[in-house]
C-alpha positions as CSV (number, residue, x, y, z in Angstrom):
1,X,-75.6,90.4,-43.2
2,X,-76.4,89.7,-39.5
3,X,-74.0,90.6,-36.8
4,X,-73.8,88.7,-33.5
5,X,-71.6,89.8,-30.6
6,X,-70.3,87.1,-28.3
7,X,-68.5,88.1,-25.1
8,X,-66.3,85.3,-23.9
9,X,-64.8,85.1,-20.4
10,X,-61.6,83.3,-21.0
11,X,-59.2,82.0,-23.7
12,X,-60.7,78.4,-23.5
13,X,-64.1,79.7,-24.4
14,X,-62.6,81.8,-27.3
15,X,-60.7,78.8,-28.6
16,X,-63.8,76.6,-28.4
17,X,-66.1,79.1,-30.2
18,X,-63.5,79.8,-32.8
19,X,-63.0,76.1,-33.5
20,X,-66.7,75.5,-33.7
21,X,-67.3,78.3,-36.1
22,X,-64.5,77.2,-38.4
23,X,-65.8,73.6,-38.4
24,X,-69.3,74.9,-39.3
25,X,-67.7,77.0,-42.0
26,X,-69.2,80.1,-40.5
27,X,-67.2,83.3,-41.1
28,X,-66.4,85.5,-38.2
29,X,-64.2,88.4,-37.1
30,X,-62.5,88.8,-33.9
31,X,-62.4,92.3,-32.3
32,X,-59.1,92.6,-30.7
33,X,-59.8,96.1,-29.3
34,X,-61.4,94.6,-26.1
35,X,-58.1,93.0,-25.0
36,X,-57.7,92.7,-21.3
37,X,-54.7,91.5,-19.4
38,X,-55.2,88.3,-17.5
39,X,-54.2,88.0,-13.8
40,X,-51.1,86.0,-14.9
41,X,-50.1,88.7,-17.4
42,X,-50.4,91.3,-14.7
43,X,-48.4,89.3,-12.3
44,X,-45.5,88.8,-14.8
45,X,-45.6,92.6,-15.6
46,X,-45.5,93.5,-11.9
47,X,-42.6,91.1,-11.3
48,X,-40.7,92.7,-14.2
49,X,-41.4,96.2,-13.0
50,X,-40.1,95.3,-9.5
51,X,-36.7,94.0,-11.0
52,X,-33.5,95.9,-10.7
53,X,-33.2,98.3,-13.6
54,X,-29.5,97.6,-13.9
55,X,-30.2,94.1,-15.1
56,X,-32.6,95.3,-17.8
57,X,-32.4,93.6,-21.2
58,X,-34.3,95.2,-24.1
59,X,-36.6,93.2,-26.4
60,X,-34.1,92.9,-29.2
61,X,-31.5,91.4,-26.9
62,X,-34.1,89.1,-25.4
63,X,-35.1,87.8,-28.8
64,X,-31.5,87.3,-29.8
65,X,-30.8,85.2,-26.7
66,X,-34.0,83.1,-27.2
67,X,-33.0,82.6,-30.9
68,X,-29.5,81.5,-29.9
69,X,-30.8,79.2,-27.2
70,X,-33.7,77.5,-29.0
71,X,-32.6,78.0,-32.7
72,X,-35.6,79.9,-33.8
């Protein structure tokens, strides 16, 4: 088996290549170990870290509120 490594620079490229390989019926594996935060992700994290800790809502409570609001 031949292995080819493709380094993609953004999510659009990743989606394009993934769709192309699927349409060509070419099997592939994604290596999720090289995950990097986008600038947007970093911005959201920084905003959250700067918030008042007294207003903190844990993940479970957040998911509960989202579920109640959107019915998921």
